[in-house]
C-alpha positions in Angstrom: 98.1 113.7 32.1 96.4 111.2 34.3 98.5 108.3 33.4 101.8 110.6 34.3 100.3 111.3 38.0 101.0 107.7 39.3 104.5 107.9 37.9 105.2 111.4 39.2 103.7 110.3 42.7 106.0 107.2 42.7 109.1 109.3 41.6 108.4 111.7 44.4 107.9 108.5 46.7 111.3 106.8 45.9 112.9 110.4 46.3 111.7 110.7 49.8 112.5 107.1 50.5 116.4 107.3 48.9 116.8 110.6 50.7 115.5 108.9 54.0 117.9 106.0 54.0 121.0 108.2 52.9 120.4 110.7 55.6 120.1 107.7 58.2 123.5 106.1 57.3 125.4 109.5 57.5 124.2 110.8 61.0 126.3 113.4 62.7 126.5 114.5 66.3 125.5 118.2 67.1 129.2 119.0 66.5 129.1 117.6 63.1 131.2 114.8 63.8 130.1 111.2 62.4 128.5 109.1 64.9 130.2 105.7 65.5 128.2 102.7 65.8 128.3 101.0 69.1 128.7 97.3 69.4 127.7 95.6 72.7 129.6 92.6 74.5 127.8 90.4 76.8 129.1 89.4 80.2 127.3 87.6 83.3 126.9 89.0 86.5 127.2 86.6 89.5 125.2 88.1 92.8 126.2 85.9 95.7 123.7 86.2 98.5 123.9 84.6 102.1 121.8 81.7 102.5 120.4 80.2 105.4 122.8 77.8 105.8 125.6 79.8 108.0 125.2 77.8 110.9 129.0 76.5 110.6 131.6 76.6 113.4 134.2 79.4 112.9 136.7 77.0 111.5 134.4 75.6 108.7 133.4 79.1 108.1 137.1 80.2 107.8 137.5 77.3 105.2 134.7 77.9 103.1 135.9 81.6 102.8 139.4 80.8 101.6 138.0 78.2 99.4 135.4 81.0 98.0 138.5 83.2 97.6 140.4 80.6 96.0 137.6 79.9 93.4 137.7 83.6 92.5 141.4 83.6 92.0 141.1 80.7 89.6 138.6 82.4 87.6 141.3 85.3 86.9 143.8 82.7 86.4 141.6 81.1 83.4 140.8 84.7 81.9 137.1 84.6 82.9 137.0 87.0 85.7 136.1 90.9 84.7 135.6 92.1 88.1 134.9 90.6 91.7 133.8 92.9 94.6 132.7 91.9 98.2 129.9 94.1 99.9 130.4 95.0 103.6 127.5 97.0 104.3 124.8 94.3 102.9 124.2 91.1 105.3 122.5 89.5 102.3 124.5 90.5 99.3 127.9 89.3 100.0 129.7 89.3 96.7 129.5 90.5 92.9 131.2 88.9 90.1 131.2 89.7 86.6 132.6 86.8 84.4 132.8 86.4 80.5 131.4 83.2 79.5 129.7 81.6 76.4 126.7 81.3 78.2 124.8 80.9 81.5 125.5 76.9 81.5 129.2 77.6 81.6 128.8 80.5 84.2 126.7 78.1 86.3 129.3 75.3 85.9 132.0 77.5 87.0 130.1 79.0 90.0 128.9 75.7 91.3 132.6 74.6 91.7 133.0 77.0 94.5 133.0 75.4 97.6 131.1 78.1 99.4 128.3 77.9 96.7 128.3 74.0 97.0 128.1 74.1 100.8 125.1 76.4 100.8 127.1 79.1 102.3 126.4 81.3 99.2 123.6 81.2 96.9 124.4 82.5 93.4 122.2 84.6 90.9 123.3 84.7 87.3 122.2 87.5 85.1 123.4 88.5 81.8 124.7 92.1 81.6 125.8 94.1 78.3 128.3 96.8 77.7 129.6 98.8 74.9 132.6 97.0 73.5 134.4 100.5 73.7 133.8 100.1 77.4 134.9 96.9 77.9 138.2 95.6 79.5 138.8 93.2 77.1 138.7 94.0 73.4 
């Protein structure tokens, strides 16, 4: 009997482990529907802030603004742009742009091509952001 006790304990343990892993792979919602696995997709958020270099004459300011808008349009043409939005109620935070790129170096390269960023009129802050693939605009 003493020799059978470890075998019985091992059998009970293995039964518990198998039951535990089986129940995890078959999770359901409260309504009994199977839970779908969520896959994430990485994007890059670029927050464009006003920098101290805002002392240009009105003509230069207009040129920088137009060049910035053209840079955003080029991102859209290249298929990199997910969303772009200006802010009107915050003097520091001017725009937010979300792009799809392979890494932060690609994002930085694209953003540095923006004349407003290159001139110091806007300062870029780049952050990764994630969304569920089912919620992303591009599948």
